[in-house]
DOVOVEX-76440 format. One record per residue: x, z, y of N, C-alpha, C, O, CB in turn. Coordinates in steps of 0.001 Angstrom, whole numbers, padded with zeros to 6 digits, always signed. Each point is the difference from the previous one (the first is absolute). Glycine has a CB too. Example, Ala and Ser with C-alpha at 12.3 -4.5 7.8 and 13.67 -1.06 7.14 Angstrom:
BEGIN
+013190+007800-005690-000890+000000+001190+000900+000000+001200+001036+000665-000019-002928+000581-001154 +001542-001966+002223+000820+000060+001190-000770+000730+001090+000509+000169+001108+000675-002314-001736 
This chain:
BEGIN
-028428+063612-153634-000116+001392-000423+000139+000093-001511-000482-000859-000737-001000+001369+002707 +002153+000553-002420+000174+000222-001431-001333+000459-000586-000531+001028+000422+002990-000438-000112 -003010-001328-001275-001287+000396-000583+000110+001168-000971-001011+000496-000499+000284-002836+000762 +001952+002777-000531+000210+001113-000927+000778+001089+000741+001193-000150+000265-001205-001406-002304 -000668+002638+002365+000631+001102+000715+000483+001039-001008-000683+000284-000985-000783-000687+003016 +002635+000962-001782+000532+001023-000898+000456+001208+000794+000432-000115+001147+000273-001649-002779 -000808+002912+001010+000613+001206+000556+000463+000861-001163-000622+000040-001061-000840-000116+003151 +002556+000753-001861+000611+000821-001039+000076+001436+000466+000374+000283+001139+000947-002242-001972 -001679+002861-000060+000141+001422+000253+000632+000615-001239-000629+000076-001056-001383-000021+002636 +003249+000381-001445+000702+000508-001170+000172-001096-001027+000575-001049+000292-001493+003329+000127 +000425-002044-001615+000132-000980-001086-001282-000807-000216-000150-000677-001017+001813+002191-000060 -002585-001435+002042-001293-000677-000132-000071-001188+000953+000354+000114+001173-001447+002056-001849 +000637-003302+000170-000194-001207+000790-001488-000272+000139-000718-000075-000997+002927-000860+000216 -002678+000786+002024-001385-000400+000251-000003-001462+000421+000703-000384+000936-001369+002749-000262 -000120-003174-001361-000106-001428+000272-001426-000290+000462-000960+000282-000717+002759-000846-001009 -001934+000000+002927-001316-000295+000555-000149-001493+000215+000765-000609+000747-000838+002858+000356 -000909-002829-001757-000332-001401+000209-000777-000105+001309-001109+000524+000114+001062-000999-002627 +000628-000198+003490-000574-000028+001353-000051-001446+000484+000883-000469+000718+000001+002803-000212 -001940-003020-000920-000142-001412+000357-001452-000252+000428-000839-000386-000813+002695-000295-000817 -002134+000906+002911-001374-000170+000492-000515-001416-000291+000778-000954+000017-000331+002659+001793 -001752-001846-002078-000992+001041+000191-000284+000782-001285-000551+001099+000052-000442-002486+001756 +001363+000831-002945-000465+000610-001245+001119+000396-000959-000278+000418-001124-001763-001753+001389 +003306+001211+000156+001133+000301-000887+000064-000934-001205+000446+000391-001078-000596+001981+001804 -000303-003616-000529+000113-000991-001069+001462-000415-000151+000782+000077+000948-003141-000903-000504 +002711+000389-001641+001382-000312-000329+000209-001509-000124-000629-000659-000827+000825+002867-000345 +000699-002744+002008+000413-001382-000153+001364-000022-000698+000523+001049-000378-001830-001754+002460 +001872-000472-002250+001254-000099-000740+001130+000765+000686+000768+000700-000661-001507-002923-000193 +000842+002091+002172+001073+000677+000727-000123+001514-000118+001000+000696-000173-000890-002621+001762 -001343+002435-001495-000217+001444-000122+000341+000484-001396+000608+001058-000164-002397-001183+001899 +001403-000639-002737+000320+000369-001378+001506+000072-000207+000504+000921-000641-002628-001994-000134 +002837+000095+001323+001459+000014-000155+000612+001211+000708+000948+000604-000502-000947-003120+000347 -000544+002866+001315+000491+001172+000718-000266+001276-000793+000860+000878-000066-001247-002062+002243 -000792+001291-002776-000324+001162-000817+000937+000097-001199+000401+001094-000398-002795-001254+001129 +002737-000984-001300+000939-000001-001115+001356+000537+000399+000628+000741-000756-001835-002668-000198 +001664+001554+002145+001279+000515+000497-000052+001517+000160+000938+000707-000369-000523-002885+001552 -001526+002669-000627-000146+001438+000244+000016+000776-001313+000702+001003-000128-002020-001490+002212 +000540+000017-003058-000086+000745-001258+001252-000168-000862+000345+000905-000760-002820-001185+000840 +003151-000846+000025+001266-000152-000715+001045+000954+000570+000788+000584-000745-001332-002996+000257 +000548+002569+001817+000922+000948+000619-000334+001429-000416+000895+000808-000247-000601-002368+002191 -001595+001866-002021-000423+001322-000466+000493+000234-001429+000523+001069-000314-002561-001165+001814 +001872-000889-002348+000448+000110-001399+001492+000267-000095+000444+000797-000827-002277-002337+000152 +002602+000876+001517+001456+000028-000127+000677+001083+000832+001199+000233-000154-001320-002642-000292 -000618+003069+001316+000580+001010+000886-000016+001366-000684-001078+000555-000212+000324-001863+002241 +001905+001862-002377+000040+001284-000717-000484+001177+000843-000268+001076-000535+002160-001977-000781 -002006+000707+002624-000452+001082+000873-001519+000082+000109-000528+000940+000595+002639-001196+000669 -002818-000719-001833-001466-000012+000049-000567+000266-001391+000479-000548-000993-000436-001073+002934 -001068+002467-002000-000542+000396-001303-001466-000352-000206-000420-000231-001133+002057+002048+001158 -002424-001862+001045-001442-000238-000117-000437-000923+001137+000519+000092+001113-000886+002180-002216 -000586-003162+000822-000550-000874+001038-001512+000194+000105-000687+000236-000994+002534-001912+000590 -002342+001570+001636-001442-000008+000277-000330-001356+000597+000683-000447+000922-000779+002980-000546 -000925-003190-000877-000454-001274+000544-001396+000179+000564-000891+000498-000687+002309-001791-000957 -001615+000887+002899-001314+000082+000625-000185-001178+000937+000884-000849+000125-000871+003360-000303 -001172-002563+000843-000284-001053+000962-000198+000585+001387-000383+001160+000148-000653-002543-001958 +001297+000579+002815-000197+000459+001377-001487+000034+000326-000786-000788-000527+003026-000158+001200 -002609+001874+000208-001395+000113+000399-000830+000770-001005+000524+000583-000949-000284-002715+002154 -001540+002124-000981-000912+000756-000862-000978-000887-000759-000764+000493-000829+000972+001391+002410 -000194-003189-001307-000997-000878-000605+000524-000723-001235-000716-000152-000989-000280-000135+003236 +002254-000159-002183+000535-000804-001088+001246+000632-000604+000918+000396+000720-001851-002427+000374 +000959+002121-002414+001255+000205-000723+000656-001373-000145+001066-000253+000562-001961+002314-001832 +000250-002929+000519+000468-001371-000139-001064-000822-000722-000485+000417-001052+002900+000354+001012 -002788-001929+000583-000947-000880-000686+000677-001004-000914-000656-000856-000594-000858+001128+002512 +002850-000158-002027+000726-000891-000889+000521-001243+000700+000483+000068+001130-001881+000775-002969 +001298-001971+001165+000553-001263+000458-000652-000460+001305-001220+000078+000149+001701-000681-002527 +000325+000127+003310-000466-000478+001288-000526-001425-000151+000776-000955-000051+000881+002443+001254 -002974-001621-001274-000601-001312-000208+000170-000903+001216+000058-001221-000142-001701+002273-001404 +001725-000459+002754+000226-000817+001195+001393-000620-000044+000176-001169+000345-001741+002637+000983 +002553-000682-001753+001352-000544-000143+000023-001079-001073+000703-001001+000129+000281+003199+000601 -001763-001985-001797-000066-000996-001068-000581-001305+000527+000464-001082-000361-000725+002908-001346 -000765-001724+002570-000617-001195+000569+000964-000760+000902-000155-001200+000228-002054+002337-000351 +003211-000413+000633+000977-000623+000892+001265-000444-000739+000946-000488+000619-001841+001896+001234 +000908-001236-003172+001120-000542-000752+000713+000951-000932+000815-000452-000805-000566-001025+002660 -000511+002777-001790+000607+000941-000948-000563-000268-001390-001200+000148-000227+001501+001602+002044 +000551-002139-002731-000469-000314-001352-000218+001277-000797+000823+000914+000054+000398-003105+000018 -002326+002262-000814-000301+001189-000786+001050+000230-001081+000175+001125-000469-002607-001474+000920 +003128-000711-000846+001069+000129-000998+001371-000135+000661+000960-000434-000637-002494-000494-001134 +001624+001303+003052+001245-000112+000738+000967+001125-000307-000175+000740-000969-001071-001898+002741 +002270+001281-000936+001062+000982-000220-000420+001354+000562+000080+000231+001206+001664-002054-001119 -002189+002713-000965-000406+001344+000418+001202+000912+000229-000142+001077+000580-001983-001373-001853 +003292-000121+000826+001190+000820+000173+000232+000932-001172-000754+000003-000973+000417-000137+003412 +001388+000921-002331+000342+000953-001048-001160+000974-000198-000583+000494+000965+003048-000705-000416 -002784+000473-001790-001100+000914-000293-001356-000656-000081-000994+000672-000273+002302+001037+001373 -001374-003024-000867-001291-000675-000065-000909+000387+001146+000469+000501+001022-000237-000584-003474 -001522-000141+002298-000956+000235+001082+000047+001454+000482-000177+000930-000786-001291-002739-000158 +001704+001986+002225+000042+001342+000577+001252+000787-000321+000106+001169+000370-002527-001191-000507 +003372-000598-000547+001273+000649-000253+000020+001024-001112+001053+000565-000297-000629-000953+002618 -001578+000645-002951-000067+001066-001007-000347-000487-001396+000527+000516-000986-001184+000988+002800 -000222-002490-001909-000589-000344-001287+001020-000409-001057-000189+000269-001186-001811-000961+002428 +003078+000045-000815+000972-000492-000969+001411+000500+000303+000980-000601-000441-002406-001417+000111 +001529+003102+001072+001317+000511+000368+000626+000711-001195-000477+001051-000429-000249-000805+002839 +001779-000819-002934+000648+000536-001201+000786+001267+000321+000601+000126+001066-000458-002445-002010 -000161+003247+000000+000831+001189+000106-000411+000988+001066+000819+000811+000433+000965-002200-001251 -003039+001345+001255-000452+000968+001000-000331+001296-000726-001103+000167-000521+000192-001998+002054 +001868+002738-001562-000127+001224-000790-000210+001242+000864+000421+001100-000359+001019-002158-001363 -002093+000866+002856-000321+001105+000901-001503+000022+000231-000642-001049-000045+002912+000896+001165 -002847+001332-000873-001449+000084+000206-000449-000692+001282+000656+000092+001038-000640+002051-002291 -001155-002842+001158-000625-000638+001147-001448+000484+000095-000745-000043-000980+002263-002000+000770 -001902+002500+001390-001361+000474+000263-000695-001002+000903+000537-000348+001051+000163+002771-001306 -001881-002896-000124-000818-000834+000878-001013+000898+000691-000746+000724-000660+001047-002770-000827 -000329+002001+002821-000968+000757+000794-000966-001017+000600+000287-000606+001031+001387+002494-000503 -002817-002070-001179-000944-001053+000357-000894+000505+001128-000828+000890-000197+000871-001833-002163 +000137+000365+003536-000652+000508+001206-001210-000808+000426-000549+000256+001072+002737+000589-000378 -002624-001804-001485-001154-000811+000390-000266-001062-001040+000199+000222-001194+000289+000194+003606 -000945-001585-001954-000352-001088-000902+001218-000403-000845+001091-000241+000515-002844-000568+001128 +001523+000747-002938+001081-000283-000960-000565-000979-001018-000689+000400-000938+001794+001906+001251 -000817-003571-000130-000629-000991-000871+000969-001109-000374+001051-000161+000621-003248+000677+000426 +001836-001269-002058+000829-001110-000428+001420+000433-000299+000234+000955-000741-001650-002461+002086 +002361+000788-000756+001404+000331-000199+000365+001363+000535+000992+000588-000430-000495-002981+000539 -001289+002915+000834+000241+001356+000490-000250+001034-001078+000745+000973-000121-001369-001715+002403 -000430+000532-003071-000266+000902-001119+001069-000169-001073+000420+000979-000617-002893-001072+001100 +002914-001136-000706+001086-000219-000957+001282+000691+000458+000767+000509-000817-001798-002701+000169 +001253+002203+001956+001164+000685+000548-000100+001501-000244+000976+000630-000409-000737-002419+002153 -001421+002367-001492-000202+001425-000253+000207+000331-001477+000549+001049-000336-002160-000953+002258 +001169-000995-002798+000162+000217-001441+001467-000003-000423+000332+000458-001093-002558-001523+000739 +003109+000548+001219+001428-000007-000300+000654+001344+000285+001137+000235-000409-001100-002662+000921 -000751+003317+000190+000520+001335+000280-000186+000895-001213-000725-000345-000933+000218+000061+003376 +001165+001432-002423-000115+000960-001101-001148+000970+000207-000602+000476-000962+003043-000675+000596 -002743+000490+001626-001075+000920+000351-000783-000631+001139+000590-000531+000942+000746+002578-001682 -002674-001992+000659-000832-000596+001051-000907+001075+000604-000812+000606-000698+000869-002862-000471 +000094+002478+002463-000894+000853+000774-000842-000902+000896+000449-001078+000391+001193+003039-000442 -002848-001533+000374-000846-000834+000853-000806+000851+000960-000418+001108-000337+000291-002821-001469 -000090+001187+003007-000915+000627+000952-001419-000191-000510-000292-000959-000714+001878+000548+002661 -002461+001328-001575-001361-000054-000545-000805-001203+000482-001042-000307-000578+001112+002766+000455 +000390-003144+001167-000719-001188+000469+000588-001293-000576-000485-001089+000308-000077+002326+001794 +001587-001126-002923+000626-001197-000573-000968-000718-000934-000791+000628-000703+003050+000462+000880 -002179-002408-000169-000820-000815-000905+000908-000998-000718+001082-000341+000477-003132+000594+001025 +001576-000711-002665+000830-000797-000893-000785-001187-000556-001221+000054-000147+002542+001999-000441 -000589-003125+000283-000619-001154-000663+001085-000944-000473+001135+000030+000475-003205+000179+000948 +001689-001045-002369+000840-001112-000454-000824-001278+000192-000556-000536-000958+001839+001996-000755 -001356-001940+002955-000916-001093+000333+000542-001399-000273-000604-000986+000422-000306+002480+001281 +002040-001598-002402+000593-001314-000240-000974-000975-000656+000052-001203+000254+002153+002322-000461 -003094-000592-000642-000957-000854-000699-000830-000819+000975-000412-001117-000311+000328+002775-001546 -000164-001093+003054-000841-000678+000983+000744-001097+000750-000623-000855+000630-000670+002953-000396 +002608-002078-000298+000775-001051+000665+000616-000956-001014+000893-000784+000322-000411+002357+001561 -000977-001492-003108+000398-000971-001016+001395+000173-000540+000643-000974-000390-002159-000544+001476 +001998+002761-001115+001328+000229-000558-000030+001249-000869-001049+000624-000156+002140-001735+002148 +000044+001474-002554+000058+001110-000942+000827+001139+000593+001042-000231+000613-001274-001366-002560 -000238+002807+001760+000781+001189+000365+000979+000237-001143-000273+000779-000913-001634+000259+002311 +003049-001717-001338+000868-000064-001176+000560+001360-000410-000147+000403-001154+000725-002710+001827 +000062+003021+000256+000585+001293-000359-001071+001001-000411+000201+000777-000934+001680-001221+002511 -003022+000430-000881-001082+000923-000339-000593-000324-001365-000405+000906-000728-000095-000626+003164 +000444-001560-002792-000525-000382-001312+000880+000537-001125-000474+000241-001110-000520-002303+002130 +002280+002247-000721+000920+000561-000987-000079+001522-000020-000042+000616-001065+001555-002585+001377 -001532+002567+000876+000135+001453+000103-001312+000770-000159-000042+001028-000674+001959-001456+002149 -002976-000069-000856-001217+000810+000103-000606+000374-001350-000382+001157-000173-000034-002267+002333 +000305+000189-003133-000572+000393-001289+000833+001041-000747-000485+000615-000949-000512-002870+000829 +002260+002459+000547+000835+001021-000619-000132+001339+000708+000427+001026-000530+001154-002805-000183 -002170+001779+001909-000079+001218+000805-001368+000673-000072-000103+001226+000057+001799-002217+001450 -002742+000178-001633-001360+000536-000003-000744-000626-001181+000518-000930-000618-000514+001265+003165 -001222+000155-002879-000725-000581-001131-000123-001522+000111-000263-000542+001073-000999+002684-001285 +001456-002806-000908+000028-001469-000042-001227-000632+000642+000131-000913+000816+001209+001073-002889 -002527+000313+001714-001215-000647+000490-000172+000187+001503-000553-000872+000670-000493+001231-002904 +001509+000758+002769-000061+000208+001445+000991-000929+000686-000331-000632+001004-000364+003041-001327 +001903-002495-000212+001003-000898+000573-000503-001439+000013+000165-000711+000991+001653+002243-001791 -002426-001953-000291-000489-001376-000073-001141-000224+000989-000082-001063+000616+000759+000956-003033 -001551+001087+002576-001071-000136+000988+000571-000191+001402-000447-000874+000743-001041+002296-002177 +002475-000605+001792+000588-000091+001335+000714-001334+000201-000063-000586+001081+000323+003075-001052 +000414-002963-001063+000702-001279+000098-000967-001184+000042+000228-000962+000733+001696+001988-001947 -002995-000959+000434-000918-001135-000126-001012-000088+001136-000491-001087+000307+000770+001260-002750 -000596+000960+003072-000986-000014+001088+000639+000069+001378-000569-000500+000970-001031+001582-002510 +002773-000469+001638+000632+000170+001304-000701+000991+000891+000222+000006+001210+000553-002298-001408 -001634+003147-000383-000795+000909+000828+000855+001096+000627+001088+000316-000481-003054-000785-000976 +001448+001041+002541+000665+001098+000691-000358+001333-000647-001103+000169-000518+001082-001492+002654 +000958+002266-002103-000281+001357-000463+000751+000974+000891+001027-000335+000590-001375-000451-002979 -000184+001998+002476+000566+000961+000943+001038+000898-000671+000265-000110-001197-002412+000064+002482 +002723+000934-000482+001092+000847-000492-000473+000955-001090+000731+000257-000956+000353-000419+003196 -002285+000683-002108-000497+000927-001014-000166-000692-001346+000328+000575-001038-001492+000726+002825 +000659-002531-001779-000121-000723-001262+001384-000298-000577+000225+000137-001202-002401-001147+001978 +003092+000603+000090+001365-000282-000461+000622+001249-000629+000662-000081-001035-000407-001671+002838 -000470+002888-001177+000509+001264-000543-000663+000309-001335+000652+000484-000925-000226+000363+003253 -001725-001126-002426-000720+000265-001241+000508-000799-001176-000038+000470-001137-001914+000051+002502 +002435-001740-001101+000545-000837-001070+001459+000289-000269+000608-000622-000871-002236-001122+001480 +002206+002695+000142+001398+000352-000219+000974-000916+000714+001194+000003-000299-001871+000903-001872 +000172-001694+003117+000856-000927+000718+000793+000697+001101+001063-000474+000400-002684-001343-000911 +001105+002938+000996+000652+000768+001050+000339+001398-000499-000664+000536-000887-000568-001857+002632 +002277+001902-001160+000327+001397-000297-000837+000963+000813-000482+001007-000519+002785-001708-000038 -002479+000388+001856-000750+000891+000886-000713-000804+001072+000472-001057+000420+001173+002903-000847 -002802-001327+000870-000715-000522+001163+000019+001082+001062-000329+001153-000279-001161-002661-001141 +001876+001144+002648+000224+000985+001047-000682-000413+001301-000249-001186+000217+002427+001796-001288 -002484+000362+001941-000452-000365+001340+001074-000840+000682+001189+000170-000270-002588+001934+000431 +000984-003007+000717+000950-000930+000618+001169+000722+000660+001147-000437-000103-003025-001148+000470 +001579+002702+000317+001077+000697+000704+000880+000829-000935+001016+000554+000420-002480-000489+001582 +001070+000012-003252+000805+000749-000961+000822-000884-000922+000779+000499-000813-002485+001261+000915 +001531-003092+000023+000657-000916-000932+001519+000043+000107+000686+000248-000991-002687-001700+001122 +002524+001215+001052+001457-000046+000138+000657+001368-000166+001066+000078-000612-001357-002019+002125 -000297+003031-000993+000592+001304-000290+000094+000282-001495+000991+000562-000467-001888+000245+002630 -000133-001196-002915+000038+000211-001450+001040-000906-000652+000711+000425-000910-003137+000226+000942 +002518-001897+000430+001006-000913-000554+001407+000538+000229+000854-000075-000883-002398-001862+001279 +001780+002485+000804+001325+000545+000300+000279+001283-000783+001124+000224-000450-001273-001238+002729 -000867+001847-002439+000194+001225-000780+000345-000341-001451+000871+000625-000604-002484+000603+002111 +000926-002218-002050+000277-000425-001371+001382-000634-000095+000734+000240-000958-003187-000593+000566 +002805-000458+001390+001327-000621+000013+001099+001056+000068+001025-000123-000671-001996-001902+001788 +000761+003058-000313+000994+001066+000107+000143+000758-001319+001102+000399-000378-001623-000188+002821 -000601-000015-003140+000057+000639-001312+000827-000849-000966+000864+000519-000707-003113+000552+001115 +001981-002366-000434+000735-000888-000898+001466-000102+000394+000876-000064-000861-002975-001220+000457 +002365+001270+001708+001385-000110+000472+000829+001210-000396+001225-000086-000088-002022-001294+001995 +000139+002504-002145+000720+001209-000408+000278+000024-001498+000690+000891-000494-001760+000322+002384 +000534-002192-002610+000139-000026-001448+001240-000753-000457+000785-000464+000827-003244+000601-000988 +002642-000263-001157+001212-000604-000572-000060-001527-000010-000750-000569-000794+001027+002606-000616 +000484-002714+002262-000091-001460+000088+000385-000726-001283-000560-001054-000300+001045+001294+002693 +000447+000298-003147+000395-000667-001242-001119+000064-001040-000172-000921-000798+002571+001494+001276 -003153+000522-000458-001137+000115-000920-001098-000981+000409-000604-000650-000853+001151+003087+000425 -000805-002544+001730-000995-000969+000466+000372-001413-000441-000848-000763-000462+000343+002235+002436 +001783-001807-001824+000462-001332-000389-000238-000242-001490-000456-001073-000396+002187+001143+002221 -001422+000923-002638-000202-000140-001441-001484-000136-000336-000377-000809-000848+002462+002146+000443 -002925-000544+001071-001446-000090-000242-000501-001408+000300-000741-000578-000794+000477+003019+001354 +000666-002995+000585-000519-001309+000380+000488-001090-000949-000756-000915-000328+000674+001673+002707 +001333-000674-002822+000489-001013-000929-000685+000126-001357-000366-001009-000604+002569+000998+001799 -002377+001222-001673-000662+000197-001287-001435-000525+000051-000450-000670-000930+001896+002687+000489 -002157-001718+001516-001382-000469+000138-000055-001527-000001-000861-000590-000652+000284+002671+001947 +001489-002717-000568+000030-001472+000019+000276-000567-001380-000681-000923-000447+001463+000988+002812 +000216+000487-003040+000392-000519-001308-001101+000218-001044-000145-000784-000937+002547+001230+001519 -003163+000616-000407-001014+000359-000998-001311-000749+000176-000865+000048-000874+001910+002175+000753 -001198-002916+001245-001299-000595+000312-000500-000936-001091-001175+000043-000366+001757+000145+002761 +000293-001027-002913-000423-000971-001013+000822+000126-001284+000181-000975-000729-000887-000572+002565 +001197+002749-002102+000841+000206-001180-000600+001075-000898-000873+000757+000425+002906-001445+000886 -001562+000753-002549-000454+001020-000928+000656+001340+000340+001152+000052+000432-001495-001801-002228 -000406+002816+001594+000462+001346+000328+001353+000291-000633+000932+000416+000688-003307+000329-000509 +002488-000963-001490+001227+000383-000702+001195-000816+000467+001122+000504+000054-002497+000147-002023 +001131-001921+002309+001102-000842+000463+000594+000540+001300+001220+000072+000150-002293-002056-001252 +000211+002359+002033+000485+000521+001283+000636+001376-000192+001034+000297+000598-002826-001592+000622 +001176+002131-002052+000556+001325-000245+001393-000099-000622+000894+000777+000336-003219+000132-000625 +002500-001858-000608+001326-000189-000605+001031-000405+001052+001145+000451-000038-002239-001110-002126 +000684-000188+003095+000909-000432+001066+000367+001174+000914+001120+000075+000506-002128-002385-000593 +000053+003226+000293+000275+001182+000829+001002+000912-000705+000999+000409+000591-003312-000547+000423 +002039+000454-002283+000866+000937-000719+001398-000566-000225+000964+000755-000119-002987+000178-000994 +002138-002254+001055+001311-000635-000162+000661-000317+001337+001065-000616+000046-001861-000340-002196 +000149+001385+003247+000521-000199+001357+000237-001469+000307+001003-000373+000608+000053+002617-000729 -002017-003082-000320+000124-001436+000218-000651-000454+001306+000112-001167+000374-000073+000872-002840 -000719+001210+003162-000532-000298+001318+000985+000533+001038+000435+001147-000090-002843-001058-000755 +002754-000903+001812+001059+000349+000939-000265+001308+000729+000887+000845+000112-000443-003257+000159 -001677+002580+000230-000300+001212+000769+000042+001250-000873+000397+001069+000464-001809-002438+001069 +001008+001239-002787+000031+001139-000920+001446+000358-000330+000357+001177-000050-002593-001852-000917 +003059-000336+000744+001420+000238-000294+000680+000710+001168+000775+000935-000200-000732-002977-001273 -000339+001590+002699+000572+000643+001185-000477+001448+000101+000795+000900+000268-000697-003129+000912 -001385+002452-001392-000568+001348+000091+000648+000945-001004+000401+001108+000357-002560-002096+000420 +002261+000554-002034+000510+000888-001048+001476+000348+000171+000483+000971-000581-002167-001955-000940 +002397+000194+002316+001397+000312+000246+000267+000512+001403+001139-000025+000468-000575-001691-002123 -001621+002186+002338+000123+000322+001425+000225+001484+000273-000258+000855-000847-001199-002791+001299 +001945+002214+000753+000101+001372+000494-001391+000623+000134-000188+001189-000258+002315-001777+001481 -003102-000239-000814-001361+000513+000181-000585+000532-001307-000736+000987+000003+000417-002613+001867 +000646+000971-002992-000500+000474-001292+000497+001416-000270-000762+000856-000449+000703-003222-000419 +001338+002610+001142+000562+001340-000177-000558+000975+001028-000251+001165-000309+002333-002185-000620 -002274+000539+002147-000514+000863+001060-001403+000509-000336-000319+001159+000264+001706-002419+001409 -002221+000401-002250-001348+000432-000378+000031+001137-001002-000750+000966+000133-000065-003267+000295 +001674+002196-001429+000112+001055-001007+000576+001280+000597-000476+001097-000290+000771-002847-001472 +000720+001603+002589+000618+001179+000617-000968+000718+000925-000080+001229-000008+002299-002346-000143 -002958+000346+000951-000955+000613+000924-001074+000764-000755-000420+001074+000431+000852-002902+001214 -000880+001281-002772-001002+000691-000812+000570+001307-000544-000647+001045+000062-000400-003253-000679 +002269+002135+000085+000622+001191-000579+000278+001064+001062-000076+001198-000274+001098-002639-001498 -000700+000991+002986+000325+000934+001074-001215+000380+000844+000124+000738+000977+002154-001713-000935 -003444+000473-000419-001270+000312+000675+000062-000290+001501-000323+000843+000837-000105+000916-002563 +000857-002989+002031+000066-000445+001391-000488-001434+000085-000162-000675-001017+002094+002233+001495 -002167-002018+000751-000399-001388+000187+001211-000907-000182+001090+000324+000472-002936+000375+001105 +001668-001827-002255+001129-000929-000173+000336-000719+001301-000857-000182+000866+000203-000126-003259 +001896-000092+002512+000448-000811+001127+000370-001376-000540+001042-000177-000631-000199+002220+001918 -001708-003004-001029+000203-001344-000558+000934-000814+000887-000175-000052+001217-002108+000134-002265 +003271-000714+000432+000960-000810+000733-000118-001487-000281+000629-000823+000666+000865+002760-000705 -002305-002272-000952-000153-001415-000332+001216-000601-000659+000249-001201+000107-001784+001028+001776 +002300+001018-002570+001168-000503-000720+000305+000875-001213+000953-000269-000731-000036-000668+002875 
């Protein structure tokens, strides 16, 4: 059985991690997820992706320790995009929404952190328990102190303690907390809103944000104004750029073509 289920509606791709009992990720599943997200990145007919887990109990607990005990190396071939297909996927310039439907810990939380927007069911719980198994939450150690207050991030990394959706929302880790039956409808409504927007602008936003993460403000701004970023150069010379101005002048909704 394919551990990664997909369905497409219009320009939206829904990706469901479906690997009983807990949606843990082994090497084969990671490689499959990489294929799915690389296809999403490269398919001009798709604009937004939603990532969730099957069932109501688990989003993803991360690395499959049982598979590791049977020979899956923790430093093995995760496939394109690295662990879960998202963390290291180059050039992913489309919005990704994580809809966290249950337990989200370890590499599962790192996977959610790779999305642009995170929604969670009110019963979802979170942790970075790698410390208890004698290893490091590598991606979270890089990302978390940049997303939430440093001392809180360090506490979560150093203790591995569990925290609930409300606390996660309070630290700014989540965009919204929703009743379980409202999670996917809200994720789809948000995806539809984003899918109606300008894809070239989204691409430019994501590239600018990536480039600016560890760079000086003026350096990145100079690259934008000189059209040295590929997505910005494409945007500034696009039909969509003209369409936005025309639609404003004509007091109508723009029709985005992605070119």
